[in-house]
N, C-alpha and C positions, 0 to 999 in steps of 0.2 A: 455851789452849794456850801462851800466853806465859809463864805460871808454870812450866810444864814445861820450856820452853826455857831460862828463867833458871836453874832447878835443874840442868839438864844443863850449862850453861855454867859454873856455879859449882863443880860437884862432880867433873866428869869430866876426865880428861887429854885432850890433843889427839888422841892415838891412839884412845882410846875413843870420842870424838866422831866421828872419821872412820869407825870401824866401825859406829856406829849409823846414820850417813848412807848407808853402802854397802849393808848387808844389813838389810832390814826385811821381816818377814812381811807378807802382804797384809792380815792382820787387825789390824795395829797401830793403824790409824786408828779402827777400831771400838772397840778397847780404850780409846783416849783419849776417845771420845765417851761410852762407858759410865762412865768415871771422872768425867767432867764432870757427867753426870747424877746420879751418886751424890753428888757434892759439892753439887749444887743441892738434892737431897732432904734432905741433912744440914743445909744452911743453912735450909731451910724448917722442918724440925723444930726447930732451935734458935730460930728466930723464934717459933714457936708456944709452945715451952717458956718463953721469956722474957716474952712478951706475953700468953699465955693458958695459964698453968700448969695450971689445972683441966682444960681441954680436953685438954691433952697427957697428963695423968695418966690420964684416962678412956680415951683412945685407946690408950695404951701398955698399960693393963691388959687391954683387949679383945684386943690383938694377942697378949699373953702367954697368954691363955686358949686360943687356937687354935694355939699353937706346940707342936708335938709332936716336936721334935728331941731 
C-alpha cells in the first residue's frame, strides 16, 4: 500500500489528494488487495521464468492450450 501512497503523493495535486480522501467507494480496499495479489502472482511468474525457464515455458504453453478468448 505504501507504493500506492507514494505514487499518489508524487503525482496528484493537493486538491485531488483531498478528493480521494473524502469520497471512496466501499470496494476500494478490495481493489487494492486484488492489485497486490496480481503483483505477487506476477513476481512469482517472473521468478519462475528467470530461475526455471523450462518449467515456465511448459506451464505457459499449457495455459495457452486452454485459452479460448
